[in-house]
MIDOSE-1310 file (N, C-alpha, C; in nm, 2 decimals, decimal comma, always signed):
residues 209
miar	-0,06/+5,14/-8,92/+0,01/+5,23/-8,83/+0,16/+5,21/-8,83; +0,24/+5,32/-8,83/+0,39/+5,31/-8,84/+0,45/+5,34/-8,70; +0,55/+5,26/-8,66/+0,62/+5,29/-8,54/+0,69/+5,42/-8,54; +0,68/+5,50/-8,44/+0,74/+5,63/-8,43/+0,89/+5,63/-8,46
dgwp	+0,96/+5,53/-8,43/+1,10/+5,52/-8,45/+1,13/+5,50/-8,60; +1,03/+5,47/-8,68/+1,06/+5,44/-8,82/+1,05/+5,56/-8,91; +0,98/+5,67/-8,86/+0,95/+5,78/-8,95/+1,08/+5,85/-9,01; +1,19/+5,87/-8,93/+1,31/+5,93/-8,99/+1,36/+5,85/-9,11
titf	+1,37/+5,71/-9,09/+1,42/+5,63/-9,20/+1,33/+5,63/-9,32; +1,20/+5,62/-9,29/+1,10/+5,62/-9,40/+1,10/+5,75/-9,48; +1,11/+5,86/-9,41/+1,11/+5,99/-9,47/+1,23/+6,00/-9,56; +1,35/+5,96/-9,51/+1,47/+5,96/-9,59/+1,46/+5,88/-9,72
aall	+1,40/+5,76/-9,70/+1,39/+5,67/-9,82/+1,29/+5,73/-9,92; +1,19/+5,80/-9,87/+1,09/+5,86/-9,96/+1,15/+5,97/-10,04; +1,24/+6,05/-9,97/+1,31/+6,16/-10,04/+1,40/+6,11/-10,15; +1,47/+6,00/-10,12/+1,56/+5,94/-10,21/+1,49/+5,88/-10,33
tgas	+1,37/+5,82/-10,30/+1,29/+5,77/-10,41/+1,24/+5,88/-10,50; +1,20/+5,99/-10,44/+1,15/+6,11/-10,53/+1,26/+6,16/-10,61; +1,38/+6,17/-10,55/+1,50/+6,23/-10,62/+1,54/+6,14/-10,74; +1,53/+6,01/-10,72/+1,57/+5,91/-10,82/+1,49/+5,92/-10,94
fmis	+1,37/+5,97/-10,94/+1,29/+5,98/-11,06/+1,35/+6,07/-11,16; +1,43/+6,17/-11,11/+1,49/+6,26/-11,20/+1,62/+6,20/-11,26; +1,66/+6,09/-11,22/+1,78/+6,02/-11,27/+1,75/+5,91/-11,36; +1,66/+5,82/-11,31/+1,63/+5,70/-11,38/+1,51/+5,63/-11,33
pwma	+1,41/+5,59/-11,42/+1,29/+5,52/-11,37/+1,33/+5,39/-11,31; +1,44/+5,32/-11,36/+1,48/+5,20/-11,31/+1,53/+5,21/-11,16; +1,61/+5,32/-11,14/+1,66/+5,35/-11,01/+1,54/+5,38/-10,91; +1,45/+5,45/-10,97/+1,33/+5,49/-10,89/+1,25/+5,37/-10,84
gimg	+1,24/+5,27/-10,93/+1,18/+5,15/-10,90/+1,24/+5,07/-10,79; +1,38/+5,07/-10,79/+1,45/+5,00/-10,68/+1,43/+5,08/-10,55; +1,44/+5,21/-10,55/+1,42/+5,29/-10,43/+1,28/+5,27/-10,38; +1,19/+5,26/-10,47/+1,05/+5,25/-10,43/+1,03/+5,11/-10,36
gvla	+1,10/+5,01/-10,40/+1,10/+4,88/-10,33/+1,16/+4,89/-10,19; +1,27/+4,96/-10,18/+1,33/+4,98/-10,05/+1,24/+5,06/-9,96; +1,17/+5,16/-10,01/+1,07/+5,24/-9,93/+0,96/+5,15/-9,88; +0,91/+5,06/-9,97/+0,80/+4,97/-9,93/+0,85/+4,87/-9,82
lmvw	+0,97/+4,83/-9,83/+1,03/+4,74/-9,73/+1,04/+4,81/-9,59; +1,08/+4,94/-9,60/+1,09/+5,01/-9,47/+0,96/+5,03/-9,41; +0,86/+5,07/-9,49/+0,72/+5,09/-9,43/+0,67/+4,96/-9,37; +0,70/+4,84/-9,44/+0,65/+4,71/-9,39/+0,73/+4,68/-9,26
fyrd	+0,86/+4,70/-9,26/+0,93/+4,66/-9,14/+0,89/+4,74/-9,02; +0,86/+4,87/-9,03/+0,82/+4,95/-8,92/+0,67/+4,96/-8,89; +0,60/+4,86/-8,94/+0,46/+4,85/-8,92/+0,44/+4,83/-8,77; +0,33/+4,88/-8,72/+0,29/+4,88/-8,58/+0,14/+4,86/-8,56
pert	+0,09/+4,74/-8,58/-0,05/+4,72/-8,58/-0,11/+4,73/-8,44; -0,23/+4,78/-8,43/-0,30/+4,78/-8,30/-0,33/+4,64/-8,26; -0,33/+4,62/-8,13/-0,35/+4,49/-8,07/-0,46/+4,50/-7,97; -0,55/+4,39/-7,96/-0,66/+4,38/-7,87/-0,61/+4,30/-7,75
lpee	-0,60/+4,35/-7,63/-0,56/+4,28/-7,51/-0,65/+4,17/-7,48; -0,60/+4,05/-7,43/-0,69/+3,94/-7,39/-0,77/+3,99/-7,27; -0,89/+3,94/-7,26/-0,98/+3,97/-7,15/-0,93/+3,92/-7,02; -0,86/+3,81/-7,02/-0,81/+3,75/-6,89/-0,71/+3,84/-6,83
kegw	-0,74/+3,92/-6,73/-0,65/+4,02/-6,67/-0,54/+3,96/-6,59; -0,55/+3,83/-6,55/-0,45/+3,76/-6,48/-0,33/+3,72/-6,58; -0,36/+3,73/-6,71/-0,26/+3,68/-6,80/-0,15/+3,78/-6,83; -0,03/+3,73/-6,84/+0,09/+3,82/-6,87/+0,11/+3,81/-7,02
vspa	+0,09/+3,92/-7,09/+0,10/+3,92/-7,24/+0,24/+3,92/-7,29; +0,26/+3,87/-7,41/+0,40/+3,87/-7,47/+0,45/+4,01/-7,49; +0,58/+4,03/-7,46/+0,64/+4,17/-7,49/+0,68/+4,18/-7,64; +0,68/+4,07/-7,71/+0,73/+4,07/-7,85/+0,66/+3,97/-7,94
dgkv	+0,66/+4,00/-8,07/+0,62/+3,91/-8,17/+0,74/+3,81/-8,20; +0,71/+3,69/-8,22/+0,81/+3,60/-8,26/+0,78/+3,45/-8,21; +0,89/+3,38/-8,20/+0,88/+3,23/-8,16/+0,94/+3,21/-8,03; +0,87/+3,14/-7,94/+0,92/+3,10/-7,81/+1,04/+3,00/-7,83
veie	+1,15/+3,04/-7,78/+1,27/+2,95/-7,79/+1,33/+2,90/-7,66; +1,28/+2,96/-7,55/+1,32/+2,92/-7,42/+1,21/+2,93/-7,32; +1,20/+2,83/-7,23/+1,11/+2,83/-7,11/+1,18/+2,76/-7,00; +1,23/+2,83/-6,91/+1,31/+2,77/-6,80/+1,31/+2,85/-6,67
eafh	+1,36/+2,79/-6,57/+1,38/+2,86/-6,44/+1,51/+2,94/-6,45; +1,51/+3,06/-6,40/+1,63/+3,14/-6,41/+1,64/+3,23/-6,29; +1,75/+3,30/-6,28/+1,77/+3,39/-6,16/+1,84/+3,52/-6,21; +1,79/+3,63/-6,16/+1,85/+3,76/-6,18/+1,84/+3,84/-6,05
pytg	+1,94/+3,91/-6,02/+1,94/+3,99/-5,89/+1,82/+4,07/-5,87; +1,76/+4,12/-5,98/+1,64/+4,21/-5,97/+1,52/+4,13/-5,93; +1,50/+4,01/-6,00/+1,38/+3,94/-5,98/+1,39/+3,82/-5,87; +1,52/+3,78/-5,86/+1,54/+3,65/-5,78/+1,50/+3,54/-5,87
salk	+1,46/+3,42/-5,82/+1,42/+3,31/-5,90/+1,30/+3,35/-5,98; +1,30/+3,31/-6,10/+1,19/+3,35/-6,19/+1,17/+3,25/-6,30; +1,05/+3,26/-6,37/+1,02/+3,19/-6,49/+1,07/+3,27/-6,61; +1,17/+3,22/-6,69/+1,22/+3,29/-6,80/+1,17/+3,24/-6,93
igif	+1,11/+3,33/-7,01/+1,06/+3,29/-7,14/+1,14/+3,37/-7,25; +1,20/+3,31/-7,34/+1,28/+3,38/-7,45/+1,20/+3,38/-7,58; +1,19/+3,49/-7,64/+1,12/+3,50/-7,77/+1,21/+3,56/-7,88; +1,23/+3,48/-7,98/+1,31/+3,52/-8,10/+1,23/+3,59/-8,20
mspl	+1,28/+3,71/-8,24/+1,21/+3,80/-8,33/+1,29/+3,79/-8,47; +1,23/+3,73/-8,57/+1,30/+3,73/-8,70/+1,28/+3,86/-8,77; +1,35/+3,89/-8,87/+1,33/+4,02/-8,95/+1,19/+4,03/-9,00; +1,12/+3,92/-9,01/+0,98/+3,93/-9,07/+0,88/+3,97/-8,96
dvhv	+0,91/+3,96/-8,84/+0,81/+3,99/-8,73/+0,80/+4,14/-8,71; +0,69/+4,18/-8,64/+0,67/+4,32/-8,60/+0,77/+4,34/-8,48; +0,85/+4,45/-8,48/+0,96/+4,46/-8,39/+0,93/+4,56/-8,27; +0,80/+4,61/-8,26/+0,76/+4,69/-8,15/+0,74/+4,61/-8,02
nrvp	+0,80/+4,65/-7,91/+0,79/+4,58/-7,79/+0,68/+4,64/-7,69; +0,61/+4,55/-7,62/+0,51/+4,60/-7,53/+0,52/+4,54/-7,39; +0,46/+4,61/-7,30/+0,46/+4,57/-7,15/+0,37/+4,45/-7,12; +0,42/+4,35/-7,05/+0,34/+4,23/-7,03/+0,24/+4,25/-6,92
qkgt	+0,26/+4,35/-6,83/+0,16/+4,37/-6,72/+0,18/+4,51/-6,67; +0,08/+4,57/-6,61/+0,09/+4,71/-6,56/+0,19/+4,71/-6,45; +0,27/+4,82/-6,44/+0,37/+4,83/-6,33/+0,45/+4,96/-6,34; +0,55/+4,98/-6,26/+0,63/+5,10/-6,26/+0,77/+5,06/-6,29
veyl	+0,84/+5,14/-6,37/+0,98/+5,12/-6,41/+1,07/+5,14/-6,29; +1,14/+5,04/-6,25/+1,22/+5,05/-6,13/+1,37/+5,03/-6,15; +1,40/+4,97/-6,26/+1,54/+4,93/-6,29/+1,57/+4,94/-6,44; +1,67/+5,01/-6,48/+1,72/+5,02/-6,62/+1,87/+5,00/-6,62
eyvp	+1,91/+4,92/-6,71/+2,06/+4,90/-6,73/+2,09/+4,86/-6,87; +2,18/+4,94/-6,94/+2,22/+4,90/-7,07/+2,36/+4,83/-7,06; +2,37/+4,72/-7,13/+2,50/+4,65/-7,13/+2,55/+4,63/-7,28; +2,66/+4,69/-7,31/+2,72/+4,67/-7,45/+2,76/+4,52/-7,46
gkkw	+2,77/+4,47/-7,58/+2,81/+4,33/-7,60/+2,83/+4,29/-7,75; +2,83/+4,16/-7,77/+2,85/+4,11/-7,90/+2,72/+4,11/-7,99; +2,74/+4,05/-8,11/+2,62/+4,04/-8,20/+2,60/+3,89/-8,24; +2,60/+3,80/-8,15/+2,57/+3,66/-8,18/+2,43/+3,66/-8,24
mafa	+2,40/+3,55/-8,31/+2,26/+3,52/-8,36/+2,17/+3,52/-8,23; +2,06/+3,60/-8,24/+1,98/+3,62/-8,13/+1,92/+3,49/-8,07; +1,90/+3,39/-8,15/+1,84/+3,26/-8,10/+1,94/+3,17/-8,03; +2,07/+3,21/-8,03/+2,17/+3,13/-7,97/+2,16/+3,15/-7,81
pkas	+2,17/+3,04/-7,73/+2,16/+3,06/-7,59/+2,25/+3,16/-7,53; +2,38/+3,17/-7,58/+2,47/+3,26/-7,52/+2,44/+3,41/-7,55; +2,34/+3,43/-7,64/+2,31/+3,57/-7,68/+2,25/+3,64/-7,56; +2,18/+3,57/-7,47/+2,12/+3,64/-7,35/+2,22/+3,69/-7,26
eene	+2,34/+3,63/-7,26/+2,45/+3,67/-7,16/+2,56/+3,75/-7,22; +2,58/+3,74/-7,36/+2,69/+3,81/-7,42/+2,66/+3,92/-7,52; +2,54/+3,92/-7,57/+2,50/+4,02/-7,67/+2,47/+4,16/-7,61; +2,47/+4,26/-7,69/+2,43/+4,39/-7,64/+2,28/+4,38/-7,60
rmyi	+2,25/+4,44/-7,48/+2,12/+4,42/-7,43/+2,08/+4,54/-7,34; +1,95/+4,55/-7,32/+1,89/+4,65/-7,23/+1,80/+4,58/-7,13; +1,83/+4,60/-7,00/+1,75/+4,54/-6,89/+1,64/+4,64/-6,84; +1,52/+4,60/-6,83/+1,41/+4,68/-6,78/+1,34/+4,61/-6,67
glht	+1,35/+4,66/-6,55/+1,28/+4,60/-6,43/+1,15/+4,68/-6,40; +1,04/+4,60/-6,39/+0,91/+4,66/-6,35/+0,86/+4,61/-6,22; +0,82/+4,70/-6,14/+0,75/+4,67/-6,01/+0,60/+4,65/-6,04; +0,55/+4,53/-6,02/+0,41/+4,51/-6,04/+0,35/+4,46/-5,91
drgp	+0,21/+4,46/-5,90/+0,15/+4,41/-5,78/+0,15/+4,26/-5,77; +0,21/+4,19/-5,87/+0,23/+4,05/-5,86/+0,37/+4,01/-5,85; +0,46/+4,10/-5,83/+0,60/+4,07/-5,82/+0,69/+4,14/-5,92; +0,82/+4,14/-5,90/+0,91/+4,21/-6,00/+0,91/+4,13/-6,13
vllv	+0,92/+4,21/-6,24/+0,93/+4,15/-6,38/+1,05/+4,21/-6,45; +1,13/+4,13/-6,52/+1,24/+4,18/-6,59/+1,22/+4,16/-6,74; +1,24/+4,26/-6,82/+1,24/+4,25/-6,97/+1,38/+4,27/-7,02; +1,43/+4,19/-7,11/+1,56/+4,21/-7,16/+1,55/+4,22/-7,32
qiag	+1,58/+4,34/-7,37/+1,59/+4,35/-7,51/+1,73/+4,32/-7,56; +1,74/+4,22/-7,65/+1,87/+4,17/-7,69/+1,90/+4,19/-7,84; +2,01/+4,25/-7,87/+2,04/+4,28/-8,01/+2,09/+4,15/-8,07; +2,06/+4,12/-8,20/+2,11/+4,00/-8,27/+2,21/+4,03/-8,38
flar	+2,23/+3,94/-8,47/+2,33/+3,95/-8,57/+2,30/+4,07/-8,66; +2,17/+4,09/-8,70/+2,14/+4,19/-8,79/+2,09/+4,32/-8,72; +2,06/+4,31/-8,59/+2,01/+4,42/-8,51/+2,12/+4,53/-8,49; +2,09/+4,65/-8,51/+2,19/+4,75/-8,50/+2,15/+4,86/-8,40
rivc	+2,03/+4,85/-8,34/+1,99/+4,95/-8,25/+1,87/+4,90/-8,16; +1,89/+4,92/-8,03/+1,79/+4,89/-7,93/+1,73/+5,02/-7,89; +1,59/+5,03/-7,90/+1,52/+5,15/-7,87/+1,44/+5,12/-7,74; +1,47/+5,20/-7,63/+1,39/+5,19/-7,51/+1,37/+5,33/-7,46
rlek	+1,24/+5,37/-7,46/+1,20/+5,51/-7,43/+1,16/+5,53/-7,28; +1,19/+5,43/-7,20/+1,14/+5,44/-7,06/+1,24/+5,52/-6,96; +1,18/+5,56/-6,85/+1,25/+5,63/-6,75/+1,21/+5,57/-6,61; +1,30/+5,57/-6,52/+1,27/+5,52/-6,38/+1,15/+5,60/-6,33
gqhl	+1,06/+5,53/-6,26/+0,94/+5,59/-6,20/+0,82/+5,60/-6,29; +0,84/+5,57/-6,42/+0,73/+5,58/-6,52/+0,63/+5,47/-6,50; +0,50/+5,50/-6,50/+0,40/+5,41/-6,48/+0,35/+5,36/-6,62; +0,33/+5,22/-6,63/+0,30/+5,16/-6,76/+0,17/+5,07/-6,74
vrge	+0,10/+5,06/-6,85/-0,02/+4,97/-6,84/+0,01/+4,85/-6,93; -0,06/+4,74/-6,91/-0,04/+4,62/-6,98/-0,06/+4,65/-7,13; +0,03/+4,60/-7,21/+0,02/+4,61/-7,36/+0,08/+4,74/-7,41; +0,12/+4,83/-7,33/+0,17/+4,96/-7,37/+0,30/+4,95/-7,44
rfgm	+0,32/+5,02/-7,55/+0,45/+5,02/-7,63/+0,56/+5,09/-7,55; +0,68/+5,03/-7,55/+0,79/+5,09/-7,48/+0,92/+5,10/-7,56; +0,92/+5,05/-7,68/+1,04/+5,05/-7,76/+1,04/+4,95/-7,87; +1,16/+4,92/-7,93/+1,17/+4,82/-8,03/+1,31/+4,79/-8,05
iklg	+1,34/+4,68/-8,13/+1,47/+4,64/-8,16/+1,47/+4,63/-8,32; +1,57/+4,70/-8,38/+1,57/+4,71/-8,52/+1,64/+4,60/-8,59; +1,57/+4,51/-8,66/+1,62/+4,40/-8,74/+1,65/+4,28/-8,64; +1,60/+4,16/-8,67/+1,61/+4,04/-8,60/+1,68/+4,04/-8,46
skvd	+1,61/+3,99/-8,36/+1,66/+4,01/-8,23/+1,58/+3,91/-8,13; +1,60/+3,94/-8,00/+1,53/+3,85/-7,90/+1,49/+3,93/-7,78; +1,38/+3,89/-7,72/+1,34/+3,95/-7,59/+1,32/+3,84/-7,49; +1,39/+3,85/-7,38/+1,37/+3,76/-7,26/+1,28/+3,83/-7,16
vylp	+1,19/+3,75/-7,10/+1,11/+3,81/-6,99/+1,11/+3,72/-6,87; +1,15/+3,78/-6,76/+1,15/+3,70/-6,63/+1,03/+3,73/-6,55; +0,94/+3,63/-6,54/+0,82/+3,64/-6,47/+0,82/+3,58/-6,33; +0,74/+3,63/-6,24/+0,74/+3,57/-6,10/+0,72/+3,42/-6,11
ksvk	+0,78/+3,35/-6,01/+0,77/+3,20/-6,01/+0,62/+3,15/-6,00; +0,54/+3,24/-5,95/+0,39/+3,20/-5,93/+0,32/+3,19/-6,06; +0,39/+3,24/-6,17/+0,32/+3,24/-6,30/+0,34/+3,10/-6,37; +0,23/+3,04/-6,42/+0,23/+2,92/-6,48/+0,23/+2,94/-6,64
ssvy	+0,33/+2,89/-6,70/+0,34/+2,91/-6,85/+0,22/+2,86/-6,93; +0,18/+2,94/-7,02/+0,07/+2,90/-7,11/+0,12/+2,88/-7,26; +0,25/+2,88/-7,28/+0,31/+2,86/-7,41/+0,41/+2,74/-7,41; +0,45/+2,71/-7,53/+0,54/+2,60/-7,55/+0,65/+2,63/-7,65
igqk	+0,76/+2,56/-7,64/+0,88/+2,59/-7,73/+0,83/+2,58/-7,88; +0,87/+2,67/-7,96/+0,83/+2,67/-8,10/+0,70/+2,75/-8,13; +0,63/+2,79/-8,02/+0,50/+2,86/-8,05/+0,52/+3,00/-8,09; +0,44/+3,04/-8,19/+0,44/+3,18/-8,23/+0,36/+3,27/-8,14
vkag	+0,41/+3,38/-8,10/+0,33/+3,47/-8,01/+0,33/+3,61/-8,07; +0,23/+3,69/-8,02/+0,22/+3,83/-8,07/+0,22/+3,92/-7,95; +0,30/+4,03/-7,96/+0,31/+4,13/-7,85/+0,18/+4,19/-7,81; +0,15/+4,20/-7,68/+0,02/+4,26/-7,64/-0,10/+4,18/-7,66
ksvl	-0,09/+4,06/-7,72/-0,21/+3,98/-7,75/-0,20/+3,84/-7,70; -0,09/+3,77/-7,72/-0,07/+3,63/-7,67/-0,04/+3,63/-7,52; -0,10/+3,54/-7,45/-0,08/+3,52/-7,31/+0,04/+3,42/-7,29; +0,14/+3,47/-7,22/+0,26/+3,38/-7,19/+0,23/+3,29/-7,07
gvta	+0,16/+3,34/-6,98/+0,14/+3,27/-6,85/+0,03/+3,34/-6,77; -0,01/+3,27/-6,67/-0,12/+3,32/-6,58/-0,07/+3,30/-6,43; -0,09/+3,40/-6,35/-0,06/+3,40/-6,21/-0,15/+3,30/-6,14; -0,10/+3,20/-6,07/-0,18/+3,11/-5,99/-0,26/+3,18/-5,89
knen	-0,39/+3,18/-5,89/-0,47/+3,26/-5,79/-0,44/+3,22/-5,65; -0,42/+3,10/-5,62/-0,40/+3,06/-5,48/-0,27/+3,11/-5,43; -0,17/+3,15/-5,52/-0,04/+3,21/-5,48/-0,05/+3,36/-5,48; -0,14/+3,41/-5,55/-0,15/+3,56/-5,56/-0,24/+3,62/-5,45
d	-0,33/+3,54/-5,39/-0,42/+3,59/-5,29/-0,35/+3,61/-5,16
């Protein structure tokens, strides 16, 4: 399956590949390679959600680079988990838990390497606040050194289900997620996770009841 945001780029690359056949087989081979890379980059595999409904699934594919207590005006004190997405990872982002879009804010910024700590505060980013029955959740799409576009298709008041696609970041980037403090982390620094499939944490039942 191909991400919807990739079709314009893939179509353009396919047209160039076709046109290059009339110029040079060598050039056509190069363009065919570019087309293959575009198809691979915009891949969007289906994911099977974990059966454990208490689990908060990862919003991104990549490596866990941060697990810490943090604060944001929307969530208050929270458990922050940062996920670095390399150019080799699937770049489609998914919702960690069902909820309603309550807060959206785009912040222009720099293009530091996405895995750098200062990237969360200084890079171009998109804030997405979700109201869930377990507390407010904040997703932050952060552009990196290679990333040139953050895609977020959400609107305030929109209802989302766990694992639903909501956008992507094109070329190497990072996603931070602020979870309620009642969530107990299920991951560790350096762990590879997959969007909509890997469980980042579980809400403590005695705190949720």
